[in-house]
C-alpha positions in Angstrom: 0.1 0.1 0.2 1.7 3.2 -0.7 2.7 5.7 2.1 0.1 8.5 3.0 1.3 11.8 2.8 1.6 13.9 5.6 1.4 17.6 6.4 5.1 19.2 5.7 4.7 21.0 9.6 2.1 22.0 12.5 1.6 25.3 11.0 0.8 23.8 8.0 -1.9 21.3 9.1 -3.5 24.3 11.3 -3.8 26.6 8.6 -5.3 24.1 6.5 -7.9 23.1 9.4 -8.3 26.8 10.2 -9.1 27.4 6.9 -11.5 24.8 6.5 -13.6 26.0 9.3 -13.6 29.5 8.7 -15.9 30.1 5.7 -18.5 32.4 5.1 -20.5 31.4 7.7 -18.0 33.0 10.2 -18.5 36.2 8.1 -22.2 36.4 7.4 -23.9 34.0 10.5 -22.1 34.3 13.5 -22.7 38.4 13.5 -26.3 37.8 13.2 -26.6 35.1 15.6 -25.3 36.9 18.1 -27.1 40.3 17.5 -30.4 38.3 17.6 -29.7 36.1 20.5 -28.3 38.8 23.4 -25.9 40.5 22.2 -22.7 40.5 24.6 -24.8 37.8 26.5 -25.0 35.0 23.8 -21.0 34.9 23.9 -21.9 33.0 27.3 -23.5 29.9 26.0 -21.3 30.5 22.7 -17.9 30.2 24.9 -19.5 26.9 26.8 -20.7 25.5 24.0 -17.1 25.7 22.5 -15.9 24.1 25.4 -18.5 21.5 25.8 -18.9 20.4 22.1 -16.7 22.1 19.9 -13.1 21.3 21.7 -14.3 18.0 22.5 -15.8 16.7 19.0 -12.4 18.4 17.2 -10.1 16.3 19.2 -12.2 13.3 18.8 -12.2 13.8 15.2 -8.3 14.4 14.8 -8.2 11.4 17.3 -9.7 9.2 14.8 -8.4 10.5 11.9 -4.8 9.9 13.1 -5.4 6.8 14.7 -6.9 5.3 11.6 -5.4 7.1 8.8 -7.7 7.4 6.5 -10.9 9.3 5.2 -14.5 8.7 7.1 -15.5 5.6 5.1 -12.2 3.9 5.6 -12.2 4.9 9.4 -15.4 3.4 10.3 -15.1 0.5 8.3 -11.9 0.3 10.1 -13.7 -0.2 13.5 -16.8 -2.0 11.9 -18.0 -2.9 8.6 -21.4 -2.1 9.5 -20.7 1.5 10.3 -18.9 1.9 6.8 -22.0 3.5 5.2 -22.0 6.1 7.6 -18.3 7.6 6.3 -19.8 7.0 3.0 -23.2 9.2 3.8 -20.8 12.0 5.3 -18.6 11.6 2.1 -21.6 12.3 0.2 -23.2 15.3 2.1 -19.7 16.5 1.8 -19.7 16.1 -2.3 -23.3 17.8 -2.6 -22.5 21.0 -0.3 -19.3 21.5 -2.2 -21.5 21.3 -5.4 -23.6 24.6 -4.3 -21.1 26.2 -1.8 -18.5 26.6 -4.9 -21.2 29.0 -6.8 -21.6 31.2 -4.0 -17.7 31.7 -4.4 -18.3 32.6 -7.5 -20.7 35.1 -6.7 -17.9 36.4 -4.6 -15.2 36.2 -7.1 -17.5 38.5 -9.4 -18.6 40.6 -6.8 -15.2 41.4 -6.3 -14.3 42.4 -9.8 -17.9 44.9 -9.7 -16.1 46.1 -6.4 -14.1 48.1 -8.4 -16.6 50.3 -10.2 -19.8 49.5 -7.9 -21.5 48.2 -10.6 -24.4 47.2 -8.4 -25.5 50.9 -8.8 -27.7 52.5 -6.9 -30.0 49.4 -5.6 -28.0 46.6 -5.0 -31.3 44.8 -4.5 -32.3 45.2 -8.0 -29.0 44.2 -9.6 -28.3 41.3 -7.4 -31.9 39.4 -8.1 -33.0 40.9 -12.0 -29.7 42.1 -13.6 -26.9 39.2 -12.1 -29.0 37.0 -10.8 -31.7 36.6 -13.4 -33.6 35.4 -10.9 -37.0 33.3 -11.5 -40.4 33.2 -9.2 -40.0 29.2 -8.7 -37.0 26.5 -8.2 -38.9 24.6 -10.5 -38.5 27.2 -13.1 -34.8 27.1 -14.2 -34.5 29.5 -16.6 -31.6 30.1 -18.6 -27.6 29.5 -18.1 -26.3 32.5 -16.3 -22.6 32.8 -18.1 -20.9 35.0 -15.7 -22.2 32.7 -12.9 -20.9 29.5 -14.8 -17.5 31.3 -15.6 -16.9 32.3 -12.0 -17.8 28.9 -10.6 -15.7 27.5 -13.1 -12.5 29.1 -12.0 -13.4 28.5 -8.5 -13.3 25.0 -9.5 -10.2 25.4 -11.3 -8.5 26.6 -7.8 -9.6 23.7 -5.7 -9.1 21.0 -8.6 -5.1 22.8 -8.7 -4.8 22.7 -4.8 -6.4 18.8 -4.4 -4.3 17.5 -7.4 -1.3 18.7 -6.3 -1.4 16.7 -3.2 -1.9 17.4 0.8 1.6 19.5 0.8 2.2 20.7 -2.5 -1.8 22.0 -3.0 -3.8 22.6 -0.2 -1.2 23.1 2.6 0.4 25.4 0.1 -2.7 27.2 -0.8 -3.9 27.8 2.9 -0.5 29.4 4.0 -1.2 31.9 1.8 -4.6 32.2 2.0 -5.4 32.4 5.7 -2.6 35.1 6.9 -4.4 37.1 3.5 -7.5 36.7 4.8 -6.7 38.3 8.5 -5.0 40.7 6.8 -7.7 41.9 4.8 -10.4 41.4 7.5 -8.2 43.1 10.3 -7.1 46.4 7.6 -11.4 46.3 6.9 -11.8 46.9 10.4 -8.8 49.5 11.0 -10.4 51.3 8.4 -14.4 50.6 9.7 -13.6 51.9 12.9 -12.7 55.2 12.3 -15.7 55.7 10.8 -18.8 57.7 12.6 -21.7 55.1 13.9 -19.0 52.1 13.9 -18.7 52.4 17.8 -22.6 52.5 17.7 -22.5 49.6 15.6 -20.6 47.7 18.1 -22.8 48.4 20.7 -25.8 46.8 19.3 -23.6 43.8 18.5 -22.3 43.3 21.8 -25.0 45.4 24.5 -26.2 42.4 26.9 -29.4 41.1 27.4 -29.1 38.7 29.9 -32.3 37.6 29.9 -32.0 35.6 26.8 -29.5 33.0 28.3 -33.2 31.5 30.0 -34.1 30.9 26.3 -33.4 27.4 25.4 -33.6 28.9 21.8 -30.4 30.8 22.6 -28.3 27.9 23.7 -29.9 25.6 20.7 -28.2 28.6 18.6 -25.0 28.9 20.5 -24.4 25.0 20.3 -25.6 25.3 15.9 -23.4 27.9 15.6 -20.4 26.0 17.3 -21.1 22.8 15.1 -21.8 23.9 11.7 -19.0 26.6 11.8 -16.3 24.4 12.5 -16.5 21.9 9.7 -16.9 18.8 11.7 -19.1 15.9 11.8 -19.2 15.3 7.9 -15.7 14.2 7.0 -13.4 17.0 6.6 -11.3 17.1 9.8 -11.6 13.2 9.6 -9.4 13.6 6.1 -7.3 16.1 7.0 -6.4 14.9 10.5 -5.4 11.2 8.5 -2.3 13.2 7.4 -0.8 14.3 10.5 2.3 12.5 11.1 2.7 10.1 14.2 3.9 12.3 16.5 1.2 15.2 16.6 0.0 17.2 19.3 -3.8 16.0 18.6 -5.5 17.9 21.8 -3.6 21.2 21.3 -3.9 21.3 17.7 -7.7 20.5 17.9 -8.1 23.5 20.6 -6.0 25.9 18.8 -8.1 25.5 15.1 -11.4 25.7 17.6 -10.1 29.0 19.2 -8.8 30.6 16.2 -12.2 30.4 14.3 -14.2 31.3 16.9 -11.7 34.1 17.3 -12.2 35.1 13.6 -16.0 34.9 13.8 -15.3 37.9 16.4 -13.8 39.7 14.3 -16.2 38.9 11.7 -18.6 40.6 13.9 -16.8 43.5 14.0 -16.3 44.1 10.9 -20.2 43.5 9.9 -21.6 45.9 12.4 -18.9 48.6 12.3 -20.1 49.1 8.4 -23.7 48.3 9.6 -23.5 51.4 12.3 -22.0 53.3 9.7 -25.0 53.0 6.8 -27.6 53.4 9.8 -25.7 56.8 11.1 -25.7 57.7 7.2 -29.5 56.6 6.6 -30.5 58.2 9.8 -31.9 55.0 11.2 -31.3 52.5 13.9 -29.0 49.9 13.8 -31.9 47.6 13.6 -33.4 48.8 10.8 -30.3 47.6 8.3 -29.4 44.4 10.0 -29.1 41.4 7.8 -27.8 38.0 7.2 -26.7 35.4 4.9 -26.9 36.0 1.2 -28.4 39.2 1.7 -26.3 40.9 3.9 -23.2 40.2 1.8 -24.5 41.0 -1.6 -27.3 43.2 -0.8 -26.7 45.0 2.7 -23.0 45.5 2.3 -22.8 46.8 -1.2 -25.3 49.8 0.2 -23.2 50.3 2.8 -19.7 50.5 0.5 -21.5 52.8 -1.8 -22.0 55.4 1.2 -18.5 54.9 2.3 -15.6 57.4 1.8 -13.8 54.9 0.2 -15.8 52.8 -1.7 -13.4 50.9 -4.2 -11.1 49.9 -0.7 -13.9 48.4 1.3 -15.5 47.3 -1.6 -12.5 45.2 -3.0 -11.5 44.3 0.6 -14.6 42.7 1.8 -15.1 40.5 -1.6 -11.5 39.6 -2.1 -12.0 38.6 2.1 -15.2 36.7 1.1 -13.7 34.7 -2.0 -10.7 33.8 0.1 -12.8 32.5 2.9 -14.9 30.2 0.3 -12.4 29.2 -1.5 -10.1 28.0 1.6 -13.8 26.3 3.0 -14.1 24.8 -0.6 -11.0 23.2 -0.8 -11.5 21.5 2.3 -14.7 19.7 0.9 -13.4 18.7 -2.1 -10.2 17.0 -0.8 -12.5 15.0 2.1 -14.1 13.8 -0.9 -11.1 12.9 -3.2 -9.8 11.3 0.1 -12.3 8.8 0.2 -11.9 7.8 -3.5 -8.3 7.4 -3.1 -8.4 5.5 -0.3 -11.9 3.0 -1.3 -11.7 3.1 -4.6 -7.7 2.7 -5.4 -7.7 5.4 -7.6 -4.3 7.8 -8.2 -5.1 11.0 -6.3 -4.7 13.1 -9.9 -7.4 10.7 -11.0 -9.5 11.0 -8.1 -9.7 14.9 -8.1 -10.4 15.2 -11.9 -12.9 12.9 -11.7 -14.6 14.5 -8.4 -14.2 18.3 -9.7 -15.8 17.6 -12.8 -18.4 15.8 -12.4 -18.9 18.3 -9.3 -18.8 21.1 -12.0 -21.6 19.3 -13.7 -23.7 19.5 -10.9 -22.9 23.0 -9.9 -24.4 24.2 -13.6 -28.0 24.2 -12.3 -27.1 26.2 -9.3 -25.8 28.5 -12.1 -29.1 28.8 -13.7 -32.3 31.4 -12.9 -33.4 29.5 -10.5 -30.4 28.6 -8.8 -30.7 30.9 -5.9 -33.8 29.0 -5.0 -32.4 25.1 -5.7 -29.4 26.5 -3.5 -31.5 27.9 -0.7 -33.6 24.4 -0.3 -30.9 22.1 -0.9 -28.4 24.0 1.5 -31.1 23.8 4.4 -32.3 19.9 4.3 -28.3 19.3 3.3 -27.2 21.3 6.7 -30.1 21.2 8.9 -30.5 17.2 8.6 -27.6 15.4 6.6 -24.6 17.5 8.3 -26.4 17.5 12.1 -27.3 13.8 11.4 -24.1 12.8 10.6 -22.6 14.3 13.4 -24.8 12.8 15.7 -24.4 9.4 14.6 -20.8 9.6 14.4 -20.5 11.0 18.2 -23.1 8.5 19.5 -21.3 5.4 17.6 -17.7 6.8 19.1 -18.4 7.8 22.6 -21.0 4.6 23.0 -20.1 1.8 21.4 -16.7 2.1 20.9 -13.5 2.3 23.3 -13.6 6.0 24.4 -10.8 5.3 27.0 -8.8 3.8 23.8 -9.0 6.8 21.9 -8.1 9.1 24.8 -5.0 7.7 25.6 -4.3 7.9 21.7 -4.6 11.4 21.4 -3.0 12.0 25.2 0.1 9.8 24.0 2.0 12.8 22.4 -0.2 15.8 23.3 0.9 18.6 25.6 -2.0 18.3 28.0 -4.4 15.7 28.3 -8.2 15.0 28.4 -10.2 12.9 30.8 -13.4 12.4 32.5 -14.8 15.7 31.3 -14.1 15.2 28.0 -15.8 11.8 27.9 -18.9 13.4 29.6 -19.3 15.9 27.2 -19.1 13.6 24.4 -21.2 11.1 25.6 -24.1 13.3 27.4 -23.6 17.1 26.2 -22.8 16.4 22.9 -25.7 13.7 21.9 -28.0 15.6 23.7 -27.7 18.9 22.5 -27.7 17.8 18.6 -30.5 15.6 19.2 -32.3 18.4 20.2 -31.6 20.2 17.1 -32.2 17.5 15.1 -36.1 16.8 16.2 -36.8 20.3 16.1 -35.5 20.5 12.3 -37.8 17.9 12.0 -40.6 19.2 13.9 -40.4 22.7 12.1 -40.1 20.8 8.2 -42.6 18.2 8.8 -45.2 20.8 9.6 -44.6 23.2 7.6 -42.8 23.5 4.2 -39.3 25.4 4.5 -39.8 29.2 3.0 -43.2 28.4 1.9 -41.7 26.5 -1.2 -44.1 23.7 -3.3 -44.3 20.2 -2.0 -42.9 19.1 -5.6 -39.6 21.5 -4.8 -38.9 20.7 -1.2 -39.7 16.4 -2.1 -37.2 16.9 -5.4 -34.3 19.3 -3.9 -34.9 18.2 0.0 -35.7 15.2 1.1 -35.0 13.2 -2.1 -31.8 14.6 -2.1 -30.9 13.4 1.4 -32.5 10.1 0.8 -30.1 9.6 -2.5 -27.3 10.6 -0.3 -28.4 7.9 2.2 -29.0 4.6 0.3 -26.0 5.4 -2.2 -24.5 5.2 0.9 -25.7 1.8 1.8 -25.2 0.6 -1.8 -21.8 1.1 -1.7 -20.8 -0.1 2.0 -22.9 -3.2 0.9 -20.8 -4.0 -1.9 -17.6 -3.0 -0.2 -18.7 -5.7 2.7 -19.7 -8.2 0.4 -16.0 -7.5 -1.6 -14.1 -7.4 1.9 -16.0 -10.6 3.3 -16.2 -9.9 6.7 -17.8 -7.2 9.3 -14.8 -6.3 11.4 -11.1 -5.1 10.7 -10.5 -3.5 13.6 -12.7 -5.0 16.3 -10.5 -4.2 19.3 -11.9 -0.4 19.1 -15.5 -1.6 19.5 -16.7 -2.2 22.8 -17.7 -5.9 24.2 -20.8 -6.6 26.0 
């Protein structure tokens, strides 16, 4: 068997892991979540969630990847062939995310070019939906091809292809050594200039003004745990793949902790950047900050361009913001692509170059659907179901399997053996009780909400075709592929010693 490639340095690995964790959500989701859930008071459940789920889960995944040295399907099949399907399910979820996430990166690339001339004009909303997206009225009406978006999406796929095609050291690590320092410099430069603008301090006051009564709301805690889980790239094969390239003598616990802290620290920087701009925008328009606050796609491509139009240096702010958005998105997309390529290389014995070609080629073909007139609506549905059910279910099943059916003491010993600090009973308690309870609550509530009312009031046909059906196809494919692998292998466990015996 070919020797597995490893990261060239600890810094290279951490930058790659941080590059995966830091994505669009850190910029456009965390600030709004904090504002909407008690401001500064939200940081209390957020930090507790980071300590009780974020760090323990990351240590678990780094330990699994380092111990079994493989992609998600290989890791789970090494524990028990009966669980290999979960690894394939995680990989398929990552692949689906990569096919639409890259389109949003394509939007950011286009807007980076637009920012030199403020091409969005005086009405960024009309420009985005009508002139740029050519948005149709229904996800069932896909409209025509949007060539600028298709071209930008193709460019993003090419960057990811070059990164994974070139290998872990030569591609993924090298790219993140450039992207991550660049991203932090861009954001810090943006913040430094923004804080000098009138109204910026008021915007930050709106973000961090504590409403401690919110802490008594169970939904605020659920949102805090959800934000930690979704922003760390845990539970759906990425960190398992990345940590499988760690050298044998690697500080698992410290690496995991540093990755989580850097990711959460960047979220705070994202809050400073966004609310500083919103505060200035509110002052210029003579309204309260609450009247200009938004989240997600609307924040990035409508609200921020509107604010940039009002700024004294619009080209400076526009270029910095959309370049930062592009870099954050690209680093995360590379990690999604690598997780899929790693699986193909491990389980189908394909060369890295061949796997990269197949994954990126097929991924681009699927992405075309999201670049068409109905692409935003299609993306909205697929993202909702894949994230709220696919990603969350993958993580929940993984943590239940590892913490309740495997020898957690053995994994703890493996992680502690080469780490500067050790984890113990508290770590196990968080994995066995805190994380499963919070994640189960989120899954149950998501199912309850979506079964009672169609998400976004989309028609039944769209919800079934692009939501439930895509999840179902991923699950069926996972079982089919793992069944064929099991039949070929001819037994049910490779490393049964890691399973608990009753």
